[in-house]
SESEMI-297347 format. One record per residue: residue number from 0; residue in one letter; x, y, z of N, C-alpha, C, O in turn. Coordinates in steps of 0.05 Angstrom, whole numbers, plus 5000, padded with zeros to 4 digits. Example, Ala and Ser with C-alpha at 12.3 -4.5 7.8 and 13.67 -1.06 7.14 Angstrom:
! SESEMI-297347
SITE   k r n_c1 n_c2 n_c3 ca_c1 ca_c2 ca_c3 c_c1 c_c2 c_c3 o_c1 o_c2 o_c3
SITE   0 A 5264 4886 5156  5246  4910  5156 5264 4934 5156 5285 4934 5169
SITE   1 S 5257 4955 5142  5273  4979  5143 5258 5001 5157 5268 5023 5161
END
This chain:
! SESEMI-297347
SITE   k r n_c1 n_c2 n_c3 ca_c1 ca_c2 ca_c3 c_c1 c_c2 c_c3 o_c1 o_c2 o_c3
SITE   0 M 8235 3355 4658  8251  3381  4654 8235 3399 4641 8235 3421 4653
SITE   1 L 8222 3398 4620  8220  3421  4607 8194 3434 4619 8191 3458 4616
SITE   2 K 8179 3422 4630  8154  3423  4640 8154 3448 4664 8137 3465 4669
SITE   3 D 8180 3442 4676  8177  3461  4696 8201 3489 4695 8210 3502 4713
SITE   4 L 8204 3491 4672  8223  3514  4662 8198 3540 4659 8178 3538 4645
SITE   5 P 8204 3564 4676  8191  3587  4680 8192 3600 4652 8210 3601 4636
SITE   6 D 8170 3609 4651  8163  3629  4625 8171 3624 4591 8175 3641 4573
SITE   7 V 8173 3590 4590  8176  3577  4568 8150 3567 4555 8135 3553 4569
SITE   8 R 8141 3572 4526  8125  3560  4512 8119 3539 4506 8104 3547 4488
SITE   9 L 8118 3516 4503  8123  3491  4498 8106 3476 4477 8083 3474 4484
SITE  10 I 8111 3466 4455  8092  3452  4434 8104 3418 4427 8124 3411 4414
SITE  11 V 8089 3405 4437  8100  3374  4432 8088 3369 4405 8064 3371 4398
SITE  12 A 8113 3361 4389  8112  3355  4360 8117 3327 4363 8133 3320 4380
SITE  13 H 8101 3306 4345  8106  3274  4340 8104 3273 4317 8083 3280 4306
SITE  14 F 8125 3264 4303  8120  3249  4273 8117 3223 4268 8139 3211 4270
SITE  15 D 8100 3209 4263  8093  3185  4258 8110 3181 4231 8110 3198 4213
SITE  16 H 8128 3153 4229  8141  3151  4203 8124 3132 4189 8128 3130 4164
SITE  17 G 8106 3116 4199  8091  3099  4181 8108 3078 4176 8103 3064 4156
SITE  18 I 8130 3073 4191  8149  3046  4186 8131 3022 4192 8122 3005 4177
SITE  19 R 8127 3026 4226  8120  3008  4234 8090 3003 4245 8078 3019 4259
SITE  20 E 8078 2976 4236  8052  2980  4241 8034 2986 4270 8011 2993 4272
SITE  21 D 8052 2981 4290  8044  2989  4308 8043 3024 4311 8024 3036 4320
SITE  22 S 8068 3036 4303  8069  3065  4310 8055 3081 4324 8062 3096 4341
SITE  23 H 8026 3075 4312  8001  3093  4327 8001 3094 4353 7997 3114 4367
SITE  24 T 8007 3069 4362  8002  3071  4389 8028 3092 4407 8023 3100 4429
SITE  25 D 8053 3100 4393  8069  3118  4404 8056 3147 4403 8061 3163 4421
SITE  26 K 8039 3156 4382  8024  3180  4377 8010 3184 4402 8011 3206 4414
SITE  27 Q 7998 3166 4409  7977  3155  4424 7986 3167 4456 7975 3184 4471
SITE  28 L 8008 3154 4460  8017  3163  4480 8032 3187 4486 8033 3199 4508
SITE  29 V 8044 3195 4461  8056  3225  4466 8034 3245 4471 8035 3262 4489
SITE  30 E 8013 3241 4453  7995  3260  4461 7976 3260 4484 7964 3280 4492
SITE  31 Q 7974 3237 4492  7960  3231  4524 7982 3243 4548 7974 3245 4571
SITE  32 I 8009 3250 4542  8025  3258  4561 8022 3283 4559 8021 3299 4578
SITE  33 A 8021 3291 4528  8021  3327  4523 7996 3338 4539 8000 3356 4555
SITE  34 K 7967 3325 4537  7942  3337  4547 7945 3334 4580 7931 3346 4596
SITE  35 A 7967 3314 4586  7966  3317  4620 7980 3342 4627 7969 3358 4642
SITE  36 Y 8003 3346 4619  8014  3379  4622 8000 3397 4609 8009 3419 4609
SITE  37 G 7974 3394 4594  7970  3418  4578 7990 3427 4563 8000 3448 4572
SITE  38 F 7999 3417 4542  8019  3423  4526 8002 3423 4498 7990 3402 4494
SITE  39 P 7998 3441 4481  7990  3439  4451 8006 3413 4439 8030 3408 4443
SITE  40 F 7989 3400 4425  8001  3374  4410 7987 3378 4383 7964 3379 4376
SITE  41 V 8017 3379 4365  8011  3372  4336 8025 3340 4325 8042 3329 4339
SITE  42 Y 8018 3331 4303  8035  3312  4290 8025 3302 4268 8002 3306 4261
SITE  43 D 8045 3288 4253  8038  3289  4218 8045 3251 4214 8059 3240 4232
SITE  44 V 8037 3240 4199  8045  3211  4185 8053 3220 4161 8041 3235 4144
SITE  45 G 8082 3204 4160  8097  3202  4136 8089 3184 4123 8085 3191 4100
SITE  46 N 8083 3156 4128  8075  3135  4106 8095 3123 4090 8092 3114 4067
SITE  47 L 8120 3122 4109  8149  3124  4089 8145 3084 4082 8158 3075 4063
SITE  48 G 8133 3071 4094  8137  3034  4091 8155 3026 4097 8174 3043 4097
SITE  49 K 8161 3001 4106  8177  2984  4122 8204 2984 4115 8222 2979 4130
SITE  50 T 8205 2991 4085  8238  2993  4075 8248 3018 4081 8269 3024 4069
SITE  51 A 8239 3032 4093  8255  3065  4098 8280 3059 4112 8282 3044 4132
SITE  52 S 8297 3070 4103  8326  3071  4113 8322 3092 4136 8303 3107 4137
SITE  53 E 8348 3091 4162  8336  3107  4178 8345 3144 4171 8343 3163 4186
SITE  54 A 8358 3144 4139  8363  3172  4132 8342 3180 4124 8336 3203 4129
SITE  55 T 8325 3163 4107  8301  3176  4105 8278 3183 4122 8259 3198 4117
SITE  56 A 8283 3163 4152  8263  3178  4171 8272 3201 4178 8259 3221 4179
SITE  57 R 8294 3199 4185  8311  3225  4200 8304 3250 4178 8297 3269 4191
SITE  58 A 8303 3255 4153  8300  3264  4141 8273 3278 4141 8270 3302 4147
SITE  59 A 8254 3261 4132  8226  3267  4142 8218 3279 4169 8204 3299 4173
SITE  60 R 8229 3264 4187  8224  3281  4215 8228 3305 4222 8211 3320 4231
SITE  61 Y 8260 3311 4217  8267  3345  4216 8253 3356 4199 8246 3378 4207
SITE  62 K 8245 3350 4177  8228  3368  4155 8197 3378 4174 8185 3399 4177
SITE  63 F 8194 3350 4182  8164  3368  4198 8172 3382 4223 8163 3404 4227
SITE  64 L 8188 3373 4237  8197  3389  4262 8203 3419 4256 8195 3437 4270
SITE  65 R 8218 3424 4235  8221  3451  4216 8200 3466 4221 8195 3486 4234
SITE  66 R 8182 3445 4202  8159  3458  4194 8142 3472 4217 8131 3494 4213
SITE  67 V 8140 3458 4242  8120  3468  4263 8139 3486 4279 8129 3504 4292
SITE  68 R 8165 3483 4279  8181  3515  4288 8169 3532 4277 8156 3550 4289
SITE  69 D 8172 3530 4246  8165  3558  4234 8144 3576 4235 8143 3601 4235
SITE  70 L 8123 3549 4236  8095  3557  4234 8087 3574 4262 8075 3595 4262
SITE  71 S 8094 3561 4283  8089  3564  4306 8110 3588 4318 8104 3598 4340
SITE  72 Q 8132 3595 4306  8155  3621  4311 8159 3611 4334 8152 3626 4353
SITE  73 A 8169 3587 4341  8188  3577  4361 8214 3585 4354 8224 3588 4332
SITE  74 T 8226 3588 4389  8259  3589  4382 8273 3571 4376 8290 3578 4359
SITE  75 A 8273 3545 4383  8285  3521  4374 8268 3494 4377 8246 3491 4387
SITE  76 I 8286 3475 4363  8267  3443  4369 8296 3431 4391 8320 3433 4390
SITE  77 I 8275 3420 4408  8283  3406  4423 8280 3375 4430 8257 3366 4435
SITE  78 T 8305 3357 4429  8302  3328  4430 8314 3319 4456 8325 3332 4473
SITE  79 A 8307 3288 4454  8312  3278  4481 8342 3260 4467 8347 3241 4481
SITE  80 H 8358 3264 4450  8376  3250  4448 8405 3253 4469 8416 3273 4478
SITE  81 H 8411 3221 4472  8426  3226  4501 8458 3217 4489 8465 3217 4465
SITE  82 Q 8474 3211 4513  8497  3205  4508 8507 3181 4487 8525 3183 4470
SITE  83 D 8491 3157 4492  8492  3132  4474 8480 3144 4451 8498 3140 4434
SITE  84 D 8466 3155 4441  8456  3163  4415 8479 3178 4402 8483 3176 4378
SITE  85 A 8496 3196 4420  8524  3208  4406 8540 3189 4397 8548 3189 4374
SITE  86 L 8548 3167 4419  8575  3150  4410 8560 3136 4387 8573 3139 4366
SITE  87 E 8536 3119 4383  8526  3105  4362 8534 3127 4340 8554 3122 4326
SITE  88 T 8521 3146 4337  8528  3163  4308 8552 3170 4308 8555 3181 4287
SITE  89 A 8580 3169 4326  8600  3174  4320 8619 3147 4302 8636 3152 4285
SITE  90 I 8608 3116 4314  8617  3097  4306 8604 3094 4275 8617 3086 4256
SITE  91 I 8579 3102 4273  8566  3098  4241 8580 3117 4232 8595 3111 4213
SITE  92 N 8579 3138 4238  8593  3156  4213 8622 3150 4206 8633 3154 4184
SITE  93 W 8634 3138 4229  8663  3132  4222 8665 3107 4198 8679 3107 4178
SITE  94 L 8648 3087 4206  8644  3063  4192 8636 3076 4166 8648 3068 4146
SITE  95 R 8615 3097 4165  8609  3102  4129 8631 3125 4118 8627 3138 4097
SITE  96 G 8649 3126 4132  8675  3145  4130 8668 3179 4125 8680 3193 4109
SITE  97 T 8648 3187 4141  8640  3211  4138 8665 3232 4156 8679 3228 4176
SITE  98 G 8664 3253 4140  8683  3274  4143 8680 3278 4173 8662 3266 4185
SITE  99 R 8702 3300 4192  8706  3301  4214 8681 3308 4230 8676 3299 4252
SITE 100 R 8663 3328 4213  8639  3335  4229 8617 3313 4235 8604 3315 4255
SITE 101 G 8612 3293 4220  8599  3270  4225 8605 3258 4252 8590 3240 4261
SITE 102 Y 8619 3263 4262  8632  3245  4287 8620 3261 4311 8621 3252 4334
SITE 103 T 8611 3284 4307  8599  3300  4332 8573 3313 4320 8566 3336 4326
SITE 104 A 8557 3294 4297  8541  3306  4286 8516 3309 4301 8497 3320 4289
SITE 105 L 8512 3298 4329  8495  3303  4351 8508 3323 4362 8532 3319 4366
SITE 106 K 8498 3349 4371  8503  3370  4385 8484 3388 4382 8463 3386 4368
SITE 107 N 8495 3415 4401  8468  3427  4402 8477 3459 4386 8501 3467 4384
SITE 108 D 8457 3471 4377  8462  3496  4363 8437 3516 4373 8422 3514 4393
SITE 109 H 8437 3536 4352  8425  3558  4363 8392 3550 4360 8375 3560 4373
SITE 110 E 8388 3529 4340  8363  3519  4334 8358 3494 4341 8336 3487 4330
SITE 111 L 8369 3474 4355  8368  3450  4347 8384 3446 4386 8407 3452 4393
SITE 112 L 8364 3437 4402  8375  3436  4423 8370 3407 4444 8348 3398 4448
SITE 113 R 8391 3396 4452  8391  3375  4460 8400 3367 4485 8412 3347 4481
SITE 114 P 8401 3373 4513  8402  3382  4533 8406 3357 4543 8415 3360 4566
SITE 115 L 8404 3327 4537  8411  3306  4549 8435 3293 4543 8446 3277 4558
SITE 116 L 8445 3302 4517  8477  3298  4505 8499 3280 4524 8516 3263 4518
SITE 117 D 8489 3293 4552  8514  3286  4570 8496 3259 4595 8503 3251 4617
SITE 118 M 8473 3253 4577  8469  3235  4603 8464 3205 4590 8453 3203 4568
SITE 119 P 8472 3186 4601  8477  3156  4590 8451 3148 4587 8437 3157 4605
SITE 120 K 8439 3134 4572  8413  3117  4568 8397 3100 4595 8375 3097 4604
SITE 121 Q 8426 3093 4599  8423  3075  4632 8407 3097 4654 8388 3095 4670
SITE 122 E 8424 3115 4647  8409  3136  4673 8385 3144 4668 8371 3145 4688
SITE 123 L 8372 3150 4641  8343  3164  4638 8328 3135 4644 8307 3139 4656
SITE 124 I 8333 3106 4638  8320  3082  4646 8309 3080 4673 8286 3077 4682
SITE 125 N 8335 3085 4685  8336  3085  4725 8315 3105 4730 8300 3105 4750
SITE 126 Y 8314 3122 4711  8298  3154  4725 8264 3144 4719 8245 3146 4734
SITE 127 A 8268 3135 4696  8237  3130  4682 8223 3107 4709 8202 3111 4721
SITE 128 K 8240 3085 4711  8233  3066  4734 8231 3072 4758 8214 3061 4772
SITE 129 R 8248 3091 4768  8240  3103  4799 8217 3119 4795 8203 3120 4816
SITE 130 H 8209 3131 4777  8181  3155  4776 8169 3136 4766 8157 3148 4748
SITE 131 K 8164 3117 4763  8141  3101  4749 8130 3112 4722 8107 3116 4716
SITE 132 L 8156 3118 4703  8139  3134  4684 8136 3107 4660 8147 3085 4660
SITE 133 T 8114 3121 4639  8112  3095  4620 8126 3102 4591 8132 3125 4582
SITE 134 W 8130 3085 4582  8148  3092  4549 8145 3064 4537 8143 3042 4548
SITE 135 H 8145 3071 4510  8143  3058  4490 8176 3049 4477 8193 3065 4469
SITE 136 E 8180 3022 4479  8202  3012  4459 8197 3007 4430 8180 2991 4423
SITE 137 D 8211 3020 4416  8209  3014  4392 8215 2985 4382 8235 2972 4388
SITE 138 S 8197 2977 4367  8200  2947  4365 8219 2940 4337 8224 2917 4333
SITE 139 T 8229 2958 4321  8245  2959  4308 8271 2957 4317 8288 2951 4301
SITE 140 N 8280 2962 4346  8303  2966  4358 8320 2936 4364 8342 2936 4377
SITE 141 L 8308 2913 4353  8320  2893  4358 8325 2876 4330 8331 2852 4328
SITE 142 D 8319 2897 4305  8322  2886  4277 8358 2898 4269 8363 2921 4262
SITE 143 T 8374 2879 4273  8401  2890  4278 8407 2886 4242 8431 2882 4240
SITE 144 T 8396 2886 4217  8394  2899  4194 8397 2924 4198 8408 2936 4179
SITE 145 Y 8391 2939 4218  8399  2969  4220 8421 2974 4235 8426 2964 4258
SITE 146 L 8439 2994 4218  8471  2993  4225 8462 3007 4258 8473 2996 4277
SITE 147 R 8454 3019 4260  8448  3030  4293 8445 3010 4310 8458 3006 4330
SITE 148 N 8421 2991 4301  8417  2964  4319 8435 2952 4325 8436 2942 4347
SITE 149 L 8449 2951 4311  8478  2928  4309 8498 2933 4324 8509 2915 4337
SITE 150 I 8506 2963 4323  8524  2977  4341 8512 2979 4363 8528 2979 4381
SITE 151 R 8486 2982 4372  8475  2991  4399 8477 2953 4409 8492 2947 4428
SITE 152 Q 8466 2938 4399  8468  2907  4417 8493 2896 4407 8500 2881 4425
SITE 153 K 8508 2895 4391  8540  2884  4388 8562 2899 4402 8571 2890 4423
SITE 154 I 8571 2921 4392  8593  2937  4398 8588 2960 4424 8606 2972 4435
SITE 155 M 8562 2963 4431  8567  2985  4456 8570 2967 4476 8587 2971 4494
SITE 156 P 8556 2944 4475  8557  2919  4508 8582 2919 4513 8592 2920 4536
SITE 157 Q 8598 2918 4485  8631  2910  4493 8651 2928 4504 8675 2925 4511
SITE 158 L 8635 2945 4504  8655  2977  4513 8664 2977 4548 8645 2979 4564
SITE 159 T 8682 2975 4555  8687  2972  4589 8680 3002 4592 8678 3017 4573
SITE 160 A 8675 3009 4617  8669  3034  4625 8692 3055 4623 8687 3078 4626
SITE 161 K 8713 3047 4618  8742  3064  4614 8740 3074 4587 8746 3097 4581
SITE 162 Q 8731 3052 4570  8738  3051  4538 8709 3080 4529 8711 3099 4513
SITE 163 R 8686 3072 4548  8669  3091  4540 8677 3116 4549 8666 3135 4537
SITE 164 A 8694 3123 4568  8693  3147  4582 8713 3161 4565 8710 3185 4559
SITE 165 D 8734 3149 4556  8753  3152  4539 8744 3170 4515 8752 3193 4508
SITE 166 M 8721 3149 4503  8705  3157  4473 8692 3183 4485 8700 3203 4474
SITE 167 V 8676 3186 4504  8663  3197  4505 8680 3233 4510 8672 3255 4503
SITE 168 E 8704 3225 4522  8720  3246  4522 8726 3257 4493 8719 3279 4485
SITE 169 A 8737 3241 4482  8750  3243  4457 8731 3258 4444 8739 3277 4430
SITE 170 L 8706 3253 4445  8684  3267  4427 8678 3292 4431 8672 3309 4414
SITE 171 Q 8680 3295 4460  8679  3326  4474 8700 3344 4465 8695 3368 4461
SITE 172 M 8729 3331 4460  8747  3351  4448 8749 3358 4416 8758 3376 4402
SITE 173 L 8733 3332 4412  8730  3344  4373 8705 3360 4372 8706 3379 4356
SITE 174 R 8685 3359 4385  8663  3382  4375 8685 3415 4390 8685 3436 4377
SITE 175 G 8697 3413 4410  8704  3433  4410 8729 3447 4383 8733 3470 4377
SITE 176 T 8742 3423 4370  8759  3432  4354 8745 3437 4326 8757 3453 4311
SITE 177 N 8719 3422 4315  8702  3425  4302 8693 3457 4303 8693 3470 4282
SITE 178 D 8687 3467 4329  8674  3493  4325 8692 3511 4323 8683 3534 4318
SITE 179 K 8716 3509 4326  8736  3527  4318 8742 3526 4294 8745 3548 4283
SITE 180 I 8746 3506 4281  8748  3502  4252 8730 3512 4231 8732 3521 4208
SITE 181 D 8707 3507 4250  8683  3530  4230 8674 3547 4229 8658 3557 4213
SITE 182 E 8690 3559 4255  8693  3593  4257 8712 3597 4241 8706 3613 4223
SITE 183 K 8734 3587 4239  8751  3602  4219 8741 3592 4194 8743 3615 4188
SITE 184 L 8735 3582 4179  8725  3575  4155 8700 3595 4155 8701 3612 4136
SITE 185 V 8681 3597 4169  8669  3626  4161 8676 3654 4165 8665 3676 4160
SITE 186 H 8701 3647 4176  8718  3680  4175 8732 3684 4150 8735 3706 4140
SITE 187 F 8741 3660 4137  8748  3664  4115 8731 3666 4095 8730 3690 4088
SITE 188 L 8717 3655 4083  8688  3657  4074 8679 3689 4076 8679 3699 4053
SITE 189 H 8672 3707 4096  8670  3731  4109 8691 3747 4090 8682 3769 4081
SITE 190 T 8715 3740 4082  8732  3754  4069 8729 3765 4039 8738 3785 4028
SITE 191 Q 8713 3743 4031  8701  3739  4001 8688 3772 3993 8684 3791 4008
SITE 192 P 8683 3771 3963  8676  3800  3962 8646 3795 3966 8634 3812 3978
SITE 193 K 8635 3775 3959  8608  3772  3965 8606 3740 3974 8623 3723 3970
SITE 194 K 8575 3736 3992  8568  3713  4002 8567 3694 3984 8571 3672 3993
SITE 195 Q 8561 3698 3954  8558  3679  3933 8581 3675 3919 8583 3655 3905
SITE 196 H 8601 3692 3919  8626  3694  3903 8647 3681 3923 8643 3685 3946
SITE 197 I 8671 3665 3916  8696  3658  3922 8715 3669 3900 8707 3669 3876
SITE 198 D 8743 3679 3908  8759  3689  3894 8773 3664 3881 8787 3650 3896
SITE 199 R 8770 3659 3856  8779  3632  3847 8816 3625 3849 8824 3605 3859
SITE 200 H 8831 3643 3839  8858  3641  3846 8861 3632 3880 8873 3611 3887
SITE 201 W 8850 3649 3897  8852  3641  3924 8843 3612 3928 8859 3597 3940
SITE 202 F 8819 3602 3920  8808  3581  3929 8828 3558 3906 8830 3536 3917
SITE 203 T 8839 3557 3883  8859  3545  3868 8887 3534 3882 8902 3515 3879
SITE 204 M 8885 3560 3903  8914  3552  3914 8914 3541 3948 8932 3541 3964
SITE 205 L 8885 3530 3949  8885  3517  3975 8895 3488 3973 8889 3474 3954
SITE 206 P 8909 3479 3992  8907  3444  3995 8886 3439 3987 8866 3453 3990
SITE 207 H 8887 3415 3972  8855  3398  3968 8837 3388 3993 8813 3385 3991
SITE 208 A 8852 3383 4019  8833  3377  4041 8822 3404 4049 8802 3403 4062
SITE 209 V 8830 3424 4045  8829  3451  4057 8794 3463 4039 8773 3471 4049
SITE 210 A 8803 3458 4015  8789  3469  4000 8763 3455 3997 8743 3467 3989
SITE 211 L 8763 3421 4004  8732  3407  4012 8723 3427 4033 8702 3440 4033
SITE 212 E 8742 3427 4052  8725  3446  4079 8709 3472 4074 8687 3478 4084
SITE 213 V 8725 3489 4057  8720  3515  4047 8691 3509 4032 8670 3521 4040
SITE 214 M 8690 3491 4010  8671  3489  3995 8648 3476 4012 8626 3486 4006
SITE 215 A 8648 3458 4030  8628  3450  4043 8619 3474 4064 8594 3472 4067
SITE 216 M 8628 3490 4075  8615  3508  4086 8603 3531 4076 8590 3546 4090
SITE 217 W 8609 3537 4043  8609  3558  4027 8580 3549 4021 8563 3567 4018
SITE 218 L 8574 3520 4020  8548  3507  4003 8522 3504 4032 8497 3507 4031
SITE 219 R 8542 3497 4057  8519  3501  4083 8509 3533 4085 8486 3539 4091
SITE 220 L 8527 3550 4079  8515  3574  4090 8500 3584 4070 8488 3605 4076
SITE 221 N 8498 3572 4039  8472  3579  4027 8456 3563 4019 8446 3564 3997
SITE 222 N 8450 3540 4041  8423  3523  4044 8437 3505 4016 8420 3504 3998
SITE 223 C 8450 3499 4013  8452  3474  3985 8453 3449 4000 8463 3450 4022
SITE 224 E 8445 3425 3989  8447  3402  3991 8470 3387 3978 8471 3387 3953
SITE 225 F 8487 3375 3991  8510  3362  3981 8517 3325 3995 8504 3312 4012
SITE 226 D 8534 3321 3983  8550  3293  3998 8577 3290 3989 8583 3307 3972
SITE 227 S 8594 3274 3995  8622  3277  3993 8627 3273 3965 8643 3289 3957
SITE 228 K 8617 3256 3946  8624  3251  3919 8616 3280 3911 8636 3293 3905
SITE 229 L 8595 3294 3910  8588  3314  3895 8614 3342 3911 8627 3358 3898
SITE 230 L 8614 3338 3936  8636  3352  3937 8663 3347 3927 8675 3369 3928
SITE 231 E 8673 3335 3920  8702  3327  3910 8694 3330 3880 8715 3328 3867
SITE 232 R 8673 3335 3867  8671  3336  3841 8666 3372 3833 8672 3384 3813
SITE 233 L 8654 3382 3858  8657  3410  3853 8678 3423 3862 8680 3446 3853
SITE 234 V 8696 3416 3877  8729  3423  3882 8742 3418 3860 8758 3435 3852
SITE 235 N 8739 3397 3848  8761  3386  3826 8756 3406 3801 8772 3418 3786
SITE 236 G 8728 3406 3800  8717  3425  3772 8721 3454 3779 8729 3469 3761
SITE 237 A 8715 3465 3806  8723  3494  3816 8752 3505 3798 8756 3524 3783
SITE 238 K 8775 3477 3812  8803  3484  3809 8808 3479 3776 8829 3486 3766
SITE 239 T 8791 3469 3764  8808  3458  3738 8792 3467 3711 8806 3471 3691
SITE 240 L 8762 3470 3710  8752  3474  3689 8761 3503 3680 8774 3520 3692
SITE 241 T 8748 3503 3650  8752  3530  3634 8731 3548 3639 8708 3540 3635
SITE 242 P 8733 3572 3647  8715  3596  3645 8695 3591 3631 8697 3585 3607
SITE 243 G 8667 3593 3646  8639  3590  3634 8630 3563 3631 8612 3557 3616
SITE 244 K 8642 3548 3645  8630  3522  3649 8607 3522 3679 8603 3540 3695
SITE 245 R 8598 3498 3680  8571  3507  3702 8579 3480 3715 8591 3463 3702
SITE 246 L 8573 3476 3740  8573  3457  3759 8553 3456 3774 8550 3472 3793
SITE 247 D 8530 3428 3766  8503  3422  3776 8505 3421 3813 8524 3407 3822
SITE 248 I 8489 3433 3831  8493  3425  3850 8471 3414 3868 8479 3399 3886
SITE 249 D 8447 3419 3866  8422  3411  3868 8397 3418 3853 8400 3421 3829
SITE 250 K 8379 3419 3861  8350  3427  3845 8347 3451 3838 8331 3458 3820
SITE 251 T 8366 3474 3857  8354  3499  3854 8383 3520 3852 8382 3544 3850
SITE 252 H 8407 3504 3852  8433  3517  3851 8453 3497 3835 8453 3473 3832
SITE 253 I 8474 3522 3826  8494  3510  3810 8516 3532 3815 8509 3554 3825
SITE 254 V 8542 3529 3808  8566  3543  3816 8577 3547 3785 8586 3528 3771
SITE 255 E 8576 3575 3775  8592  3576  3756 8624 3588 3752 8632 3608 3765
SITE 256 V 8636 3577 3738  8661  3575  3735 8673 3603 3721 8672 3610 3697
SITE 257 K 8683 3615 3741  8698  3647  3720 8722 3646 3718 8734 3626 3726
SITE 258 D 8735 3669 3706  8765  3670  3704 8774 3674 3734 8794 3666 3745
SITE 259 R 8752 3690 3745  8772  3710  3770 8752 3698 3799 8754 3705 3822
SITE 260 N 8735 3681 3789  8716  3671  3819 8695 3654 3811 8688 3647 3788
SITE 261 L 8684 3646 3837  8669  3622  3828 8643 3634 3832 8643 3652 3848
SITE 262 A 8619 3628 3821  8590  3637  3829 8575 3615 3834 8572 3595 3819
SITE 263 L 8560 3622 3863  8541  3603  3870 8508 3616 3859 8496 3630 3876
SITE 264 V 8498 3612 3838  8475  3623  3828 8451 3602 3833 8454 3579 3841
SITE 265 G 8425 3613 3825  8402  3600  3823 8397 3585 3803 8408 3596 3784
SITE 266 R 8386 3565 3794  8383  3552  3772 8359 3561 3751 8336 3565 3758
SITE 267 E 8366 3563 3734  8341  3580  3721 8316 3561 3711 8321 3540 3700
SITE 268 R 8294 3569 3716  8275  3552  3717 8261 3548 3688 8242 3532 3686
END
């Protein structure tokens, strides 16, 4: 698909997580195909080890991809995530108790493009077979100790065609709803005096669920790392702590609780 796009310069970036002993064969295949199409090829090795979690692998992979994007001044990262990936991710995040954004975590945005999200995996397999394309199957896909593999092998095959279609439609509707909610949250935050400040009285009067959403968007807009437990602690502290207290966020950010506002500041070194 991509090789036929006009006036587009592509770089093939491959990350070897270093989890499987045979992972180097994936790199060899991708490099061979990239060279056949005349695309620049870059790669890195993570050496994460056999016990690395899916979350750890994902974080390392995207850190590498973003570094390549920045160094090459690329417009975006393009991945081959498909419809089955999106459905599996929704189930995983539902089981983990992730918030509304977790159900639609796999989507397109201005810096991360996923053109195959509406394409079922079986259609991609059929296409590859029809055109005699070569691919490698990840040997860890059979290991059901990974939650994704358990869902892929035990839950997904049990869905009827109608159940699958209903789930796809529900996720598409939720994507639209989430986009509208995020747009409103950004608008609310733009009404604040500064990007790094929130009116504390206004924030304190918000219902708890809304305050969580506002705090999460505030942190995202300021490139802060957080999880659900930290989010709860920050919201509760922002509403109840006496002025002058501080709330730790990550290695580089804290929230200063003041009488009239909440201030997001850099941590002193």
